[in-house]
N, C-alpha and C positions, 0 to 999 in steps of 0.2 A: 130169680137171679141164679145164674149158673154156679155150681159149687166150685170152690177153689181146689184145684188138684196139685198146687205147688207142693212138692215134697212127697206126693203120693205116686204109686206105681200105676200108670194108666192101664196096664194089662189086667189088674184086679178090679178095676172100676166097672160096675155094672151099667149097662145102657150105653147108647151112643154119646160121643163127646161133641161139644160145640167147638168151632174153630178157635175161638178165643181161649177156651179151656185147654185145648190141645197145645196151643202156642205157649200158654203159661206153664204147662207141664214140661214142655221141651226146654223152655228158658231156664226153669229151675234145675232140670237135669244137667244142662250145660254148665250152669254156674257151680253146681256141686262137683261136677267132674273136673272142671278146669277153674279152680279158684283164682289163680293168677299165673299167666304164662308170659314167656319172653319170645317175641317174634321178630325176625329180621326180614326186611323187604325194601322194595323201592317205592317211594311215594309217587302217587299219580292222581290226576284229576282233583287236586287240592282246591277246596272251596272254603272261603272264610265268610260265614253267615253274618248277617247284621246283628244277630244275638251274641256274637263273639265265639260261637262254637265252630270247630273245624271239622269238615267232612272230607274224607279222601279214601283211597284204596291203597293197601299194601299188596305188592305183586312180585312175582318172580317169573321165570321163563315159562311156567306151566300153569299157574293159578293166581288168583287174587282174592282178597277179602276186604269187605267194607269195614270202615273204621270211623269212629267218632271220638273227638277229644273235646270235652266240654270246656267252657270258658274258664272255670275255676282251676282246671288243670293246665291248660295251655298258657295261662298267664304266668305260670311258674318257670317257663322256659326263658333263657336269656338269648335265644336265637330263633329265627323263623324258618321253618322248613320250606322247601320249594319242590316242585315236580322234578323227579329224577334223582332226588336225594336218597341215598341208602341209609336207612335208620334201623335202630333196634328199639323196640317198645316193650313196656310192661303193660299187659292188657287183661281185661276180664272178658271171657268168652260169653256171649249172651245172644239172645234172639230179640230182634225188634218185633214185638208182638203185633203191632198194628199191621205190619206188612208181612210178617212171617219171614223176615230176612235175617240171615245169620250175620253178626257183626262183632267187632272187637271194640270194647270200651277202653280207650287208651288212658292209662294212669300216668305214665312218664314216657319220655322219648329222648334218645340221644343219637348222635351221628354214628354211622357205621361205615362210612365210606362215601365217595362222591356219586355213586350210582352209575349204571351202565351208560345211559345217554350222556351224562356229564363227562364221563371218562372218554367217550368217543369225541365229544366236543373238544376236550383238551388235546387229544391226539391230533385232530385236524388243525386246530389252532397252531400248535407247535410246528406242524409240517409246513403250513402256508407261511408262517412267520419266518421259518428258516429259508424259504425261497425268496424272501423280500417282498412278499405280496402286501404286507401291511406297512411298508416303509413310508415315513412322512414325506420324503423327497418326491415320491411318485404321486402324491395327492394333487388333484387339479383344483385351481381356485374357482370359486363361484363367481358368476357374472355380477357386476355391480348393480345393474337394473335389468333383470330378465324381461324380455318381451313375451316369451312363450315358456310355459312350464309344463313338463310332462309328469303324469302321476301314474305309476305302475302299481296296481292293486286290484282287488276284487270289486265288482260293481255292487255287491251286497255288503261290503265291509262298512262298518260304522266309521272307520278311519277316513274313508273317502268323503263322507259328509262333513266331517270335522275339517279336513283339509280344504275343501271347496268353500266352506263358510269362512275360514280364516283368510283365504286368498281374496275372496270377494270383499272382505272388510279392509284388509291391509293394502292389497295391491290390485285395485280395479283396473289399473293400467295394463295388466298382464293377462293374456289369454291362457286357457288351460286345455290341454289335450290329455284325455284319460285313455290308458292302455290297459284293458281288462285282462286279468289273468287269475287263476285260482291261487290262493295263498295258504292252502292247507290241504292235507290229504296226500294220497299216493300220487307220485309224479309231479307234485306241485313245484318242487325245486327245479326240475328240468324245464318246466314250462315258464317259470320266472326267468331262468337264464336265457331261454330262447326269446322271450319278449324283450329283455334288456338288449340283446343283440339286434333285434329289429329296430328298436328305438334309436340305437347308435347308428345303424345303417341309414335310417331315414334322415336323421340330423335336422329335424324340423322344430326342435325346441332348444332352449338355451341351458336348461338344467333339468334333472330327473329326480323325482321323489319316489322312493320305494318304501311303501308304508303298509302297516297292518296294525290292528288293535291288539290288546293283550290276550293272553291265553296261557295254557300249560306249556311245559317244555315240549311235549309231543305236538301241541298245536303249532308252535313256532319252529318246529324242526326243519321245515323247508328252507328257512333262512340260515340254517347251520350246514347246509349241503355245499360241497366243494364246487359244483358247477355255478352256483349263484355267486360265490365269492370271485371266481375267475371271470365271470361275465361282467361283474361290477368293475374290475380292474381293466378289462379289455374295452370298456366303453369309451367312445370318443368324447362323451359329454360328462360333466361332473355329476356325481350321484350322491344324493343325501338320503340316508336310511333312517327311518323313524318307525321302529317295530316294537310293539308292546308298550309296557310301562317303563318308567325310569330305571327300575331295578332289573329289567330284562336285558340281557346281553347276548348277542348272537354273533356268529362268524361274519355275517354281512356288515355288522357295525364296524368291525376292524378293517374290512376291505373298503368301506365307503370313503369317499373324499371328505365327508363330514357326517358325524353321527349325531342324531337328535334323540332326546329322551322319549319323545312321544311323536305321533304323526302331526299333531298341531304345532309342536315346536319345530318340526322339519319345515312346515310351511312358513313359519315365522323367520327361520334362518335363511331360506332361499329368496324371500321377497321382502325388500326394505319397505317400511311403512310409508304410505303416500304422504302423510302429514310431515314426516321427517324429511322426505325428499324435497317437499315444497319449502320447508324451513331452510334447508341447505341452499336451495336455489335462490331464495330471497336473500340470504346472507351473502352469497356470491355476487348477486346483482347489486346489493348495497355497496360491497367492496369495489365493484367495477365502476359504479357511479362516482365513488369518492376518488378513485384514480383518474377517471376522465375529467372530473371537475378540477383536480389539481393540474392536470396537463393543460386544460383550457386556460386556467389562470396563468400558468407560466407563458403560454403562447400569447395571451393578452398583454402581459408585461413586455414581452419582446416586441409586440406590435406597437405598444405605446412608445418604446424607445425609438423604433424606426420612424414613427410619425413625428416625433420631436426632431429627429435628424432631417427629415424631409421638409419640416417647416422652415428651415434656414438653409436652402440649397446653395446659397452663395457663400456660406461660411468657409468651405474649403478654398474657394477662389479668393476670398478676402485674406485668408491666411497666406496664400501664395503671393498675393499682391503686396502684403505687408513684408514678406520675406524679400521679395524683389526690391522694394523700396529701401529696406535696410541695407541690402548689398550695394545698391546704387549710392546711398549716402556714404557708405564706408569707402567705396572707390573714389567718390568725389573728394572726400576729405583727404584721402591719401594723395591724390593728384595735386590738390591745392597746397598741401603741406610740402610736396616735392617742389612745386613751383616757387613757393615762398623761400625754400632753402636755396634754390638755384638763383633766384633774384637777389637774395642777400649776398651770395658768393659773387655774382656779377657786379653788384655795387661795390663790393670791396676791391674787385679787380680794377674797376674804373678809377677808384681813388688812388690805387697804386700807379696806374697809368698817368694820372694827372701829376702826381708827385715826380714821376720820372720825366715828364715833359718840362716841368719847372726846373728840375736840376740838370737837365741836359743842355741848357743854353737858351738864348733868346731866339736864335734862328730856327731853321727847320730841324726837326728831330734827327737824331743820328741814325746810324744803321741799326744799332741795338733797339732803339725805340721803334723803328719800322717793323722789325721782326716781332717784337712784343705785341704791337698793335695788330699785326696780321694774325697772330695766334689767338688773341682775344676775340677778334672778329670771327675766326673759325669756331671757337668754342661757343660763342654766343649763337652763331648760326646753328650749330649742332644742338644746342639746348632748345632753341626755338623749334627746330624740326622735331625733336623728341617730344616737346610739349604738345605740338600739333598732333603728333601720332597718338599720344595718350588721350588727348581730348577726343580724337576720333574713336578710339576704342571705348572710351567712356560713353560716348553718344551711341555706339553700336550696342553696348550692354543695356541700354535703357529700353525696356520692353515697350514702354509707352511711345517711344520714338518710332519703333517698328510699326506699331499699330496705326500711327498717324499717316503712314504711307499706304494705307489700304489693306494691310494684313490683319489677321484675326487669330486668336488662340482658341483651340478646341479642347475642352476639358471633359473628362469622364465624370460619372456620378460621384466617384471618390475624390475628385479634385485633381487627378493626375492629368498632365498634358498628353494628348493623343498625337503621336508622331507616325503611327503605322495603322493603316486601315485594317490590317489582319487582326488587330486586337478587338475589333468591333463585331457585333452581331446585329442582324436586323431586329429592330425594336428597342435597341439600347437608347437611353436618354443621354443627351449631350448638352453642354452649355458652351456657347460661342461668345467670346469676349472680344469687343471692338475697342477702338481708342476711347470711345465714349459709350458706356453702357454695355449690356450683354443681352443675349437672347437664348431661350431654351428650345431645343429641337429634338427629334427622334430619328434614328436611322431607318430609312425605308428600303434602301438597296445598297449594295456594296460593289465597288470596282477597285481592284487591286492591280498593281503593275507600275510601270514608270511613265505611262502616258500622261500627257499634260491635259489640263482642263480644256475641253473644246467649246466651253461656254454654253453647253446645252444641258448640263447636269441639273436635275430637279432639286427642289428644296429638300434639305435633310440628307442628300446623297453624299456618301463618304468615299474618298479614294486615297490611295497612298501617294504622298508627295515625294519629290526627289530628296 
């Protein structure tokens, strides 16, 4: 077993040293020379191991140092550092003997500023926000049901597999077009901006997903570049950005029409789930069926009412006949009453005449009696003439009397008497009432004007009478 040179001076040791002995000697020398130091730098390449330990580097513009902060120490922090954070640490300088690597064992950590990259992030964010690039009013709405979805990302990105798997499960109705582009490294931001411009110009998709998996601030920096943000806002298509994990925020997130916490969440936001769409379609179809059933029920009720009315087509004619009969009886009663009054007056005048004849002497009536008799005869003749005139008018008002002379009444479907052929149309149903009975017919042709019937009109033909 090699001797332990920890604490010894390697220069006074006889014989060659083993590598492990040399590393132990150097580690001891470092620990004695730097018992506890305070170092300020920017966190980079932060890794949280499954064991709970943190591995990262502290760097400045000219150098960097490997660091480890064991679980027992980092659990004492009430905040979590991120790549780009400027921190101050208390550390023990040591050597990782297994690899011979110089490292700092971090005992405590506190914030020392936002870091160079983060400060650059804040400056660009403030600049673009002042230009209105992040205004909510300029955000484009996503399509309700996209038919084609574009994905801008690297072909080697794990985010692409996650997005394709999610879309295949949720939205098999939508096709996917992948636009490959580097999402990390020098020039990645410019290439992402150029690809977004190409996608917008082609306009062959309904929405665009700009996605990438998680990483350090340096890894995601392409999405913090100004050309990418301007290309997102200049796009003619809505853009959904899903970069990194939920805690990762980039300039592209602010410029996007919709920000998703992860690439998978971006796919879920842009494509409604097929089962949900089917459920909504089923609900709308059920509502449509209920409305159609209600409309059919109302139409059926109206049809029943119409059928009941058609079952008694003579009802309007019967009503008209009853009205005409009532009018005839009223006129007849008035005429008879007038005749009775006049006959009574005539009888009284005859009695007066007889008394005058008896009182005027036994011989021939006198001159007064002759004048009175003449006047009575004239009044009686006038009364008889007036009575005859009233009887003639009464007979003329009797519709049945007109029908017995060969005439007929033509009634429309609503029971109204037709006096003008212009009111009719070919195909109209009519009822023709005779002195005895009636007949139903239909208009086949129309003739209007003042011409009289030439006797050649066909059955059901209508013309305008004088």
